[in-house]
C-alpha positions in Angstrom: 0.0 -0.2 -0.3 1.2 3.6 -1.1 1.8 6.6 0.6 -1.6 7.7 -1.2 -3.4 5.1 0.5 -2.1 5.7 3.9 -4.0 8.8 4.8 -4.1 8.0 8.7 -0.9 8.6 9.5 -0.5 10.1 12.9 -3.5 9.5 13.7 -5.1 7.4 16.4 -8.4 5.6 17.0 -9.4 3.5 19.7 -12.3 0.9 18.8 -14.5 -0.8 21.0 -15.0 -4.8 21.3 -12.5 -5.2 18.6 -11.3 -8.5 18.3 -13.5 -10.4 16.1 -16.4 -9.3 13.3 -16.8 -6.2 12.6 -15.0 -4.5 15.0 -12.1 -6.4 13.9 -12.6 -5.2 10.2 -12.9 -1.7 11.2 -9.3 -2.0 13.6 -7.0 -3.6 10.4 -9.5 -0.8 7.9 -7.9 1.7 10.0 -4.6 0.2 10.6 -4.2 -0.3 6.7 -4.8 3.4 6.5 -2.4 4.6 8.5 -3.6 5.0 12.1 -2.6 4.1 15.4 -5.2 1.3 16.9 -6.2 1.0 20.4 -8.9 -1.0 20.9 -11.0 -2.9 23.8 -11.9 -6.6 24.4 -14.5 -8.5 26.6 -12.7 -12.1 27.1 -10.3 -13.5 24.7 -6.6 -12.2 25.3 -5.6 -14.8 22.4 -7.7 -13.0 19.9 -6.4 -9.7 21.5 -3.0 -10.8 20.8 -3.4 -12.1 17.3 -5.3 -8.8 16.3 -2.2 -6.7 18.2 0.6 -8.5 15.8 -1.7 -8.5 12.9 -2.0 -4.1 13.1 1.6 -4.0 14.4 2.4 -5.6 11.5 1.4 -2.7 8.9 3.9 -0.5 11.2 1.7 1.2 13.2 1.6 1.1 16.9 -1.1 -1.3 18.8 -2.7 -1.3 21.8 -5.0 -3.7 23.6 -7.2 -3.7 27.0 -9.4 -5.9 28.8 -12.6 -4.2 30.1 -16.2 -3.6 30.7 -17.3 -1.1 28.6 -20.6 -0.3 30.8 -18.2 0.0 33.3 -18.0 4.4 33.1 -14.5 4.1 35.1 -12.7 1.9 33.1 -14.0 3.5 30.3 -12.3 6.6 31.3 -9.5 5.2 32.1 -8.9 3.5 29.1 -9.0 6.8 26.8 -7.0 8.6 29.3 -3.6 5.8 28.8 -4.7 6.2 25.0 -4.1 10.0 25.2 -0.7 9.2 27.6 0.4 7.0 25.5 -0.3 8.2 21.9 -0.4 11.7 22.6 -4.3 12.2 20.9 -7.5 10.8 19.7 -8.6 10.9 16.0 -11.5 9.0 15.7 -14.2 6.5 18.3 -15.4 4.0 17.0 -18.4 2.8 19.4 -19.0 -0.9 18.3 -19.0 -2.9 21.4 -22.7 -4.9 21.4 -24.2 -7.9 22.9 -27.3 -9.8 22.0 -29.8 -11.3 24.5 -32.8 -12.3 22.1 -36.1 -13.2 23.8 -39.6 -12.1 23.4 -40.7 -9.6 26.2 -42.8 -12.0 28.0 -40.1 -14.6 28.5 -37.1 -12.0 28.9 -35.4 -11.6 31.9 -34.7 -8.4 33.6 -30.9 -9.3 33.9 -31.0 -9.5 30.1 -32.4 -6.6 29.5 -29.8 -4.4 31.8 -27.0 -6.2 30.1 -27.8 -5.3 26.7 -29.1 -1.5 27.5 -25.5 -1.0 29.2 -23.1 -2.6 26.9 -24.3 -1.2 23.7 -25.4 2.2 24.7 -23.8 3.1 28.2 -21.1 1.4 26.6 -20.7 4.2 23.9 -22.3 6.9 26.1 -19.1 6.0 28.1 -16.1 6.0 25.7 -17.7 9.2 23.7 -18.1 11.0 26.8 -14.3 10.2 27.8 -12.5 10.5 24.2 -15.0 13.9 23.9 -13.0 15.7 26.7 -9.7 14.8 24.6 -11.5 15.4 20.8 -12.7 19.0 22.2 -9.3 20.2 23.1 -7.6 19.8 19.9 -7.5 22.3 17.1 -8.7 19.6 13.9 -11.2 18.0 16.8 -12.3 14.5 15.8 -14.8 11.9 14.8 -17.1 9.7 16.4 -18.6 6.8 14.6 -21.5 4.8 16.6 -22.1 0.9 15.2 -26.0 0.4 15.3 -28.2 -1.1 13.6 -31.5 -1.5 11.6 -32.5 -3.2 14.5 -32.6 0.4 16.0 -34.6 1.8 12.9 -37.4 -0.5 12.4 -37.7 -2.5 15.5 -37.4 -6.4 15.6 -39.5 -8.8 17.1 -37.5 -10.6 20.0 -35.3 -7.9 20.2 -37.3 -5.1 22.8 -33.4 -5.2 24.2 -31.4 -4.8 21.3 -34.0 -2.7 19.2 -33.9 0.2 22.6 -30.7 0.0 22.9 -29.6 0.4 19.3 -32.3 3.0 18.8 -30.6 5.1 21.8 -27.3 4.5 20.0 -29.5 6.8 16.7 -30.8 9.4 19.5 -27.4 9.8 21.3 -25.3 10.7 17.6 -27.9 12.8 16.7 -27.5 14.5 19.9 -23.8 15.0 20.5 -23.5 15.8 16.3 -25.4 19.3 17.7 -23.0 19.7 21.2 -19.8 19.6 19.6 -20.2 19.9 16.2 -18.8 23.8 16.2 -15.7 21.9 17.8 -14.8 20.3 14.9 -16.0 16.6 16.2 -18.5 14.9 13.6 -20.7 12.3 14.6 -22.4 9.9 12.2 -23.8 5.9 13.4 -24.0 3.3 11.1 -27.1 1.5 10.7 -26.3 -2.5 10.0 -28.7 -4.8 8.1 -27.3 -8.3 8.2 -23.4 -9.1 8.0 -21.4 -12.2 7.3 -19.6 -12.7 10.7 -19.0 -16.0 12.8 -22.6 -15.2 14.4 -24.2 -15.3 11.1 -22.8 -18.3 9.7 -24.6 -20.1 12.9 -27.7 -18.9 11.7 -30.2 -21.7 10.9 -30.3 -22.5 7.1 -34.0 -22.3 6.4 -33.7 -18.8 8.7 -31.0 -17.5 6.6 -32.8 -17.8 3.0 -35.6 -16.4 4.5 -33.1 -13.2 5.3 -31.9 -13.2 2.5 -35.1 -12.7 0.1 -36.0 -9.6 2.0 -32.4 -8.2 1.3 -32.8 -6.6 -2.4 -29.1 -7.0 -3.1 -29.3 -10.9 -2.1 -26.4 -11.3 0.1 -25.0 -10.5 3.5 -22.4 -7.8 3.6 -19.0 -8.6 4.2 -17.2 -7.1 7.3 -14.6 -5.8 5.0 -17.2 -3.5 2.9 -18.4 -2.0 6.2 -14.8 -1.7 7.2 -14.5 0.6 4.4 -17.9 2.6 5.0 -16.5 3.4 8.4 -13.5 4.5 7.5 -15.3 7.1 4.8 -17.0 8.3 7.6 -14.1 9.0 9.8 -12.2 10.6 6.8 -11.4 14.0 6.0 -13.5 13.3 2.9 -16.6 13.1 5.2 -16.0 16.3 7.5 -19.2 18.2 6.4 -21.2 15.0 7.4 -22.4 14.7 11.1 -25.8 13.6 12.6 -26.2 10.8 10.0 -27.5 7.5 10.3 -26.0 5.2 7.0 -27.8 2.6 6.5 -25.7 -0.5 5.6 -28.2 -3.1 5.0 -28.3 -4.3 1.2 -31.8 -2.3 1.3 -33.5 -4.5 3.8 -35.0 -1.2 5.6 -35.8 0.5 2.4 
């Protein structure tokens, strides 16, 4: 990759929930474009070590931190460590998320709380901490929240997940208004079906029914999600803020 493609050289990114799937693809795309990448992960240290090595093999710096994004103090501490180590924070990608799907009458309170805390409070925690840095930088920064079409149209059996993802959309728009004057953009990606380990485990009959509902007739690849994410973080998108970009193959038109 030539210097023309390394447009993020000298930039620093934080990606939450980055050791697999969509978060991993975004972290690698950022690194490929020259950004130093700090990332958070919940469980697998082995996966984190592998990702760290892969990022560093691209000639940029990597930093990994294990922790619960729903823990406000832990999120603030990670952001402070990144700022102290790398000197700045240009990009934040709030990707960490979980699902606990079931119909509301069967849903336990702990399943509601866990999804709201991880998906919505986690994004709020990291945005608040990162903005303390971005708002002081002359160049500002960019935040990207990874939400879902479940937060746009609602999905049966996902009252917790849909509520958390709709909340991220509201968070995106409110923050965009708060910080625009300081050169910070805040946008969201509302994803449809993406080819990940989770979607690969779907029942074949159910998967076929989903494909029938997608006008483009396929799931997204994580790599193309990574490229779209990097566009919204880039200087080419500096006049885009408060927007929810649906990446769903036309599913929720």
